[in-house]
N, C-alpha and C positions, 0 to 999 in steps of 0.2 A: 488608397494605399497608405500603409503605416510607415512613415519615414524612419529608417534605421541607420545608425552610424555605419560607416565602412569598417569592415573587419580585416585586419592583417595588412592594412595599407602601409607601405614602406618597410615591412618586415621581410627579411630574407626567408625563402622557403628552406626548411631543414633538409639536409642531404639524406636520401633514403639509405637504409642500412643494406649492406651486402648480405646475400643469402647465408653466407658462412657465419655471419654474426648473429643470425636469428636462431632461436631454438626450434626444435622439431615441432610439428603440429600436435603430436600427442602430448608433449611436455607443455606446450602452450595452453592446451585445453584442460590440463590437470587442475590448476587452481579453480577453474570454473565448474568442472564436473565432480571434483572430489566432495565438496559439501553437499551437492545434490544426491550423490550416491550414498553418502553416509547417513544423511537425514532420511532418505527414502528407505534405506535398509533398516533403520531403527523402527520406522513405522510398520514395515512389512513383517519383520521378525516379531515385533510386539503382538501383532494380530495372531500369528501362528502359535506363539508361546502362551497365549492367554488360555488356550484349551489343553495345554500339556500338563503332565503331572508335576506336582511340587518337587523340586530338587532334581528334575530331569536335566539332561545335557542341554536341551533346547532352552530351558529357563536360564541356565548359566550363560549360554551364548547370548541370550537376549540382554542379560545384564551388561555384558561386555560391549555389545553393539549400542546399548543405551548411552554408555559413556562416550563412545566415539561419535555417535549420532546426535549428541547434544548440539543444538544450533550454534551456541557460542564457541564450543571447542572445534566444531567442523569449520567454521569461518576462520578461526585462529590458525588452524592447520593450513587452510588454503592461503592465507596471508603469508605464513612462514614460507611456504613453497614458492610463492610469487617473489618474495624477497630473495630467496636463495637463487632462483633463476636469474634475477636481475644482477645479483652479485657475481655469479659465475660467468654469465655470458658477457657482461660488460667489464669483467675483471676489476671490480671495484674493491677498495679496501673497506673495512668496517666504518671508518670515518667518512668516506665518500658516500657509502650507502646510507649512513645516518642523515647526511645532508639532503639526499634525494628524498628520503622518507619524511624529513622535516618539512620540505617544500610542499609535498603532497598533503600532509596533515594540515598545513596552514591554509591551503585552498579548500580542503574538504571538511575541516574541523567545524566551521560555522554551520555547514549543512547538517552534519551529524548532531550537533548540539541542539539546533532548532527543531529538527524532526524528532529527535529523542524526547525533547521536552513536550512536544505535541503528543507523541505516543504515550508518554507517561501520564499526561493529563487525561487522554482518552481511556487508559487502563484504570485510572482512579474513578472515572465516571462509571465505567462498567462494573468495577468491584463494589462501588457504592450503590449499584442498582438504581441509578438516577432515573432511567427510563421507566421501569415499572412503578417507581414511587410517584413520578409525575403523572403517569397514566392512571394511577389509582385515584387521583384527584377528580377524574371525570366519572368514576364509577362508584365511589363511596357515598356520594350524595344522591345517588339514584339517577343522575343524568347520563345520557348516552349520546355519543357523537355518531353521525352517519352521513350518507350521501356524498355528494361531490366535495363537501367541505373537508372530508377526511383526506382526499387527494391533495388538496392545497395545503392542509395542515401538515401532512406527512412530508411534503416537499420543503415547506418552510422550516420544520424542525431539522431535517437533514441538512439544509443549507446552513443554519445557525451552528450546528455541531461541526460541520466541515470548516467553517470560518474559525471556530474556537480552537480546534485541536488538529486540523490538517488531514486526518485520516478519513478517507471516504468509507472504508469498511466500518470503522467505529461509528461514523455518522449514520450509516444505513442501519446498523444493528440497534443503535439507541433509538432512532426514529421508529423502527419496526416494533420495538418493545413497547414504546409509548402508545403507538397507534393500536397495537393488538389489545391493549388494556381498555381501549375505548370502544371496541367493536363487540356487541353482544353476541353476534353470530355472523358467519360469512354471508348467509342469505339476506341479512339486513342491509348489506352494502347496496344492493340493487345493480351491481355490475361485477364483472370478474375481478378477483383480487390481484390478478396479474397487472391490471392497470394501476393499482395502488403501489405495487412493487416497483413498476417503472417510474412512477412519479417520485417515489422516495429516492430511487437511483439517480434520476435527473437532478433532484435537489442536492444530492451529495457531490455533484460535479460543479456546482456554482461556487465561484470564488476560491479557486485553487491558487494560493499565494505562498508567502515565504515559509509557512510552517508545513507545507506539503513537500514531501521528498520528490514527487514527480515534477514539481515546478523547478526544483534545483537541478534535477537530472537534465531537463530540457534546456535550462539556461546555461549550464556548464558545458554541455555537449555542443551547443550551437554557438557559444561564444558571445551570447547576448548579455546585456546588463539586466539588473533587476527590473528597472523601469520598462525596458523593451520586452521582458518576459511577461510583465503584467499587461502590456498592450497586445501581445500576441497569444501566448499560452492561456492566460487567465480569461481573456476575452473570448477566445475560441471555445473553451470548455463551458463558459457561462452561456453562450449561444446554444451549444449542444444540450446543456441541461434544461434551459428554458424550452427548447424545442421538444424535448422528451416530455416535459410536464404538460405543455399545451396539447401535444398529440394524444397523451394519455387522457386528458380531460375530454377532448373531442370524441375519441373512441368510446369512452365510458358513457357518453350521451348518445352517440349515433349507433354504436354496436356494443351494447352492454354485455351480451353473452350470458349474463346471469351466473348463478352458482347452485348446482344441484347437490 
């Protein structure tokens, strides 16, 4: 058992709000559903407008939806609606509302800054095409990597990228790009490429720490400290990632399936 500090000891339980003080369900869901609807509408309309005639009404409508469906604007509108709901239901003045928002930003600001920095670093690695560049080192000199070493190498690269910038998606994309440059053909692997994908995915789960937004969501929602999050969340994901890598290695040996 991992010893954890008691949470909420000596603190009075907050009084529940009366139903009359709470907003309706439809209004409560609006800040959550609005950005989803706007962003999805932008994607859908863009697909249909792609084949329409230039200057058509659908093209003009797509331009309008593209503005409203912008990720930043959609999230900003949802935030504004949430703040409006808080102000009207709690009957807060602008000064009181600003204090509430200030407290929220103080607790969430560090999470935003750390994860944004990690995301920016990952975007720079992607824009600089670090993955293909490093992968070319294994092909320009005529050497080729293959066999089970690719599984281990892919997992290690994904783990290092995960530790460096926090995003599992960027870690998997970068590792996949590098490994793809080392493979002359899928048949040369000797096993199904799905095992390689699961090994890279397992590597991207190892060491989820302070620059991972998932780590902060878990810590903040459970009331744990950073140290307790490392002992629970980080350790659990590391075990899951290592298990995925080991199982992928075993299956690649016992049940390779091949690639036709």
